[in-house]
N, C-alpha and C positions, 0 to 999 in steps of 0.2 A: 220752568223750562227756559233755557238760554237760547236765544236766536243768534247764532254765530254771525250771520250776514248783517245783522243790525249793529254789531259792535264796532267801535272805532278801531283804528290800526293798533293803538297802544293796548287797548283791551284784548284784542285778538292775540297779540304777542304775549301778554301776561297770562292769558288762559292756556295757550299752547305750551308755555314753559312750565305751567303748574301740572300739566298732565305727564305722568311718568308711568312707564310700563313696569309691571311687577317682575317679569322675567325678560330681560333684554337679550337673552341668548338666542341662538338660531337652532331650529329643528332640522334634523336630518331628513331630507326628502327622498334622496336616492342612495340607499345604503350600499348597494352593489353597483358602483359606478366606476368609470375610468375616464381619464382625460388624455387626449392625443394632440400633440403638437405636430401639425402636418407640414411637411417640407417637400422639396423637389426630389431629393435623392434619399431621404431617410425620414422615418416617423418615430417620434419619441412617445412612448405609452407609459402612463402612470396609473397605478392602482393603489389601494390602501395597503399600508405596511402589514395590516393584520391578515391579508389574503396571500401574501407572497414575501419570501425573504429578500427577493430582489424586486422591489416595487416599481422601479423605473427601468424599462428596457428599450433598446433601439432596434428597429426593424427597417429593412430595405424597402424599396418601392416596387420591386418585381412582384409578379402575381404570386409566386410561391411564398415570398416574404409576407405578403398581405394575408395569405391563407394561414401561415404560421402564427401571425399576429392574432387573427380571429380565433384560431384553435386555442391559443394560450388564454385569451379572455374568457372563452367558454369554459375551459378547465378550471378557472378561478371563480366561476359563478357570476361573472359580470352580466348585468342585464341592460344597462344603459351606458352610452358613451357620449362624451361632449368633445367636439372639435370645431375649429374655426373654418369658415369658408374661405380658405386661402387659394386664390386663383382658381384653377381647375384641378389642382392636385388632389383634392379631397374626393372627387367623383369616383375613381376606381375603388378607393378604400370604403366609401359609403356603400357601394354596391356589394362588396364582399361581406361587410359586416351585416348587411340586411339579409344576405343569403344564409348566414349562420344564426339568424334569429335575434340579433342584438338590436335594440332600439337606439338609433343615432340621433343625437341632438346637434343640429347644425346651427351654430351660434354666430352672431354678428361680432366681428373683431372689435367694434367700438364698445361693446358691452363687456369686454374682458380686459380692459386696460389694466396693466400691472402696476403694482406699487413700485416706487423707486428702488432700483437694484435688482429687480427680477427680470433679467435680460437673457439668460441662457435657455436653451431648448428644454433642458430637464426641469428647470424651475417653471417654465411656461406650462408644461404638461401637468405639473403638480398644482399649479394655480388654477388651471381649468378644472382639475379634479375637485379641488376644494370648493370652488364656486358652484359646480354642478351638484356636488353632494348636498349642499344646503339649499338647492333649488333656486339659485340666484341668476340663472341663465334661461332665456326664452328660446324655444325651438323655432327655427325659421321654417317658413312654408316651402314645401316641395311637392309638386303635383304628382299624381300617380304615373305609372310607367306609360300608359297609353297616351296621356296628355303630354308627357315628356317627348314622346316620339313625334306627336303633332307639332309641338313647340319647336323641335329641332328643324323640321321641314319648313315651318313658317319663318323662323328666323333666318335660315339660309336663303329662302326666297326673298326676304326683305333686303338682305345684303346684295343679292343680284340686282334687285330693283334700284338700289342706291348706286351700284356700279353703272347701270344703264344711264341714269341721270348724269353721272360724272362724265361718261363717254359723250353724251350729247353736248355738254358744256365744252368739252375739248374740241369737238368738231366745229362748234360755233366759233371758238377761238381761232382755229386754223382758217376758217372762212374769212374772218376779219383780217387776219394777217395777209391773206391773198387779196384783200379789198373786195371780196364778194359779199355785198350787203344783202344777202338773202333773207336774213332774219328781220329786216326792216319792211319787207313786203309780204312775208309769210309768217304767221304767228307761231307756228311750230314746225321746225325743220325735220322733226321725226315723224311727221305725217306722211300721207301717201305721196303728195306732190314733192315735199322736201326730200324724201328718201329716193324718189325717182331721179331727181336732179343730181343728188350726191353720187348715186351709183353710175349715172351717165358720165359725170366728171371723172370718176375713178377709172371708167372704161376708156377714156381718152377723148370724149367729146369736149370741144372748146367753143363751139359756135353758140353765142348767146341766144339767138333766135330759136335754134333747135332745143336748147335747154329750157327756154321759157315755154315752148309748146308742150312740154311734159306736164305742166301744171294742170290741175283740175279746173274746169270752167267756173266752179263756184267760188273760187278765190276772188276777193274783193279787188285786189290790185289788178291793173290792166296789164295786157301783154307787153306793152312798151316799158312800163315800170319794172316788170320782172326781168325783161331782157337787159335793161340798163343796169340793174343791180348785179347782173352776172358777168360784168366786164371787170376782169382782175388781172393780176400779174402772172398767174399760173406757174409759180416756181415749183420746180420738180420735187425738191425736198418736202415742201408743204403738201403737195399732192400725195406723196408717199405717206406722210403722217395721217392725212385724211383717210387714205385706204386702210391703214392700220387701225384707226379708230372705228371705221365702219365695220371691219372684220370683228373687232371686239364687241361692237354693238350687236351683231348677229349672234355671236357666241353667247352673250349673256341672255338674249331672248330665248335661245335654245335651252339654256340652263333653267330659266324660269319655267319653260314648258315641261321640262323633266320633273321639276319640283312639284308642279301642279299634278302631274300624273301620280307621283308617289303619295302626295297629300290626299288626292281623291281616293286612291286605293285604301289608304289607312283610315280615313274618315268613314268609309263605307263599312268598316269592321266594328265601329263603335256602336254600343247598344242603344236602342231606342228607349226614350223615357216612357215608362209604363204607368207611373202613378198618376192619378187624376189631377188635371190642371183646370184652371178656370177657363171659361170661354174666351177665345181670342177676339179682341175688338177690331173693328175696321180701322185701317190707317186714316189719318186726317187727309183732307184734299191736298194740302201742300206735300204731305209725304207720298201720296199716290203719284203726284206729278214728278217727284224726285225719283221714284222707282221706275216710272215709265221713260225717263230721260236716259240718254246714252251714258253708260258708266264711264267715269274718267279714270285715268291711270291704268296700271297693269293689274286689272282685276282678273282673278282666276277664271279660266274659260270652261268652267263646269258649274253644275247647280250647287254652289256652295251654300247659298241661303237655304235651300231645301234641306240639305244635310244638317245644318245647324238647328233648324226648326225641329227636325225629327229627333235629334239627340237631346236638345234642351227642353223640348216640349212647349216652348214659347218662341215668339219672334222678337228678338231684341231690336230689330230695325224699326219697330213701331215707335220707339223713342226718337223724337226729333233730334237730329244731329248725328245719330249713330247709323252708319251704313254697314254693309256686309263686311267690309275690310276691318272696321273697328270691332264688330262682333266677333270676327275670327281671331283678332288679336286678344280679346278678352278670353275667348274659349281656350286658346293655345297657352295662355300664361296662367290662368287660374283654374281652368276646367269648368265643369258644370255643377260641381258640388260646393255649396257655400258653407258647409258644416265646419270648415276649418276656422271660421270667424264667428264669434258668438252673436254679434249684432252688426248692423250696417255701419255703425260708428267704428267698430273695430276694423271693418273692411276698408273704410275710407282712411282711417289712420294708417293702415298697412300700405296704402297707396301714397301716403305723404300728402294728402289733401286736407288735413285738419290743421288748425292753428297749433303752433308750438311756441307759446310765449315764454320768455325768460323772466321769471319773477323772483325777486329777492327783497326781503323785508316788506312784503306787501305791495311793492312797486313793480310795475311792468318795465323791465329794462329793454327788451327787444321783442318785436312781433314778427311773425312769419311762419312758414311751414318747414317741416323737416326736409333736408336734402335727400331725396330718395330717387334713385335711378330705376324707374319701373316702366316698362313699355306700355302697360295698361294705363297708367297715369298720363303718359304722353299722348296716347291715343284719345283719352277722354278730354284732355285739354284741347286737342285739335278739333274734336267733335263739338266742344263748347264754343270754339271760335266761329264755327259755321252757323251759329244761331242768330247772327247779327241781323239777317234779313228774313228769318223764318217767321211766318205769320202764324205762330202757335203760342201756347201758354208759356213754354220754356223760352221761346224767342222774346216775348214781351218782358219776361223776368230778367233775361240777360241784358236787354237794352236798358232796363231800369237800373240794374246794378252797374252797368258800364258807365252810365251818366253820373252816378253818385260816387263810385269807387275808382273808376278808371279801368282800362282794358285788362291789365295783368291780374288784378285782384278779382275782377268779375269773371274772368276765364277760370281761375282757380275755384271760385265759389260755385260756378255752374258745373265744373268737372266733378266737384264734390256732390252736387245734386244728382248728376247722371250716375255716379258710382252707387249712390243709395238706391236709385231706381233699378239699376242692373241687379243689385243684390236682392231686392225684393222679388223681382221677376224670376230669377234663377232659383231662389230658395223656396218661395211659396207658389210658384207657377202662376202668378197673376199677370194678366194682360195689361198693357198700358193704354189708357184712354186719354187723348188730348182734348182738353176742355176749351181750347181756342184762346186767341189773343183777347177777344172781347170779354170773355169771362174773367181773365186776369185783370184787365183794366177796370171792370166793374167792382171786382173784389178789392183792388187797391184803392179805388175811390171811396168805398164804404169804410175801409180801414182809416183813411185820412179823415173822413168826417167824424168817426168815433173819437179819434185823437183830438180833433178840434173841439168837440163837445166836452171832453174831459178838461181841457185847458180852460174853456169858457166857464165851466162849473166851478173850477178852482178859483177863478177870479170873481165869482159871483155874478156871472153873466149867463145869458141864454142864447144859444145859436139857433137862428131861424133860417129856414130855406126859402129862397125867393121863388115866386110862382113862375 
């Protein structure tokens, strides 16, 4: 038996070159297939010349045109269709084809790079047909319709939250232009005291003492400091800008509230997980304190955690670093069914959290992860960054990796670890149990002692523990 990993680089190269396939041809995987080049105003559809005398046809983008396209494919016995995820133009076509019972393969445009010279829409559709016929294209993940609805509400809500943050920054900029140094004495101008002062300024109040009296007594700054920070130039155009931004702030808060209403109504319609799951473990003391603390940010004002636990059958927030906002992001982007990924490694690779080394001639040319824009990966990275001060098993592991690899690589590594834990909990219904920071330190110590003993034995020495 040849141990491939024990061979040298030259021996590996010689062995691989000696291996030859008996039949290098490609097998037809999808015989009744079609390829579609998606566009803004027209779609080009290609089928096999054996199925139609006019194998490539052009269809418009109107609903009647899409229905005619689907009817033509059904009449030719087409079962699967491959098309690129071009912008949002593919979504109406995808829905119509699914209604007609055609399985759609939504493929990544990076995987369908054409050969030189294939630049026309007709040739693009034929190239997609050829690749798909031989099974050379992977189908992208698209969640079920119920999860798509939840994802739409959640993404829209996230956009409104981002607009709220932008509006607060603009108000702070206007205050600085008026030389109102309110942010130097109040940590958050969007709090109760800050908003009371801003609304009074917009209403016409200019007296610094009266404005300072609107602050909550629990603010650390004294009354005199607050009043001194509220002496400015009061330019009319800047006050007008402040009033506009304050109106936008109220508008986006109202939009967030409406999104929460629609989101709560939709989540209530999702079915409860009925298959037996393992017994839920008690959260760690650090996690209990985090749950009892006041939630930060624009958290939904309804029992979101209870709904997620009911639908998933487990509590993802038991994992240190994952809060209810991160759990909702995972649920709205991937759903609660992990059967779309064979293993937890496939799930982590889909998120772009696995190494993607460039290797040529047995040498590693570049290291890193794939460039993937995925909200779940972003949320897991943010969750991993919060483990710095966590007195838990994951917190100790993150601090160890951060010391050895640096913050960016450690965050990616811990996000990969969190992704695997989420996959196991959602697929197998297992509860997460935190073993604690002391357990990790003891385990790490035993591992280091074992390594030292092996090194000592290799040198003919013996490692002795001091009393």
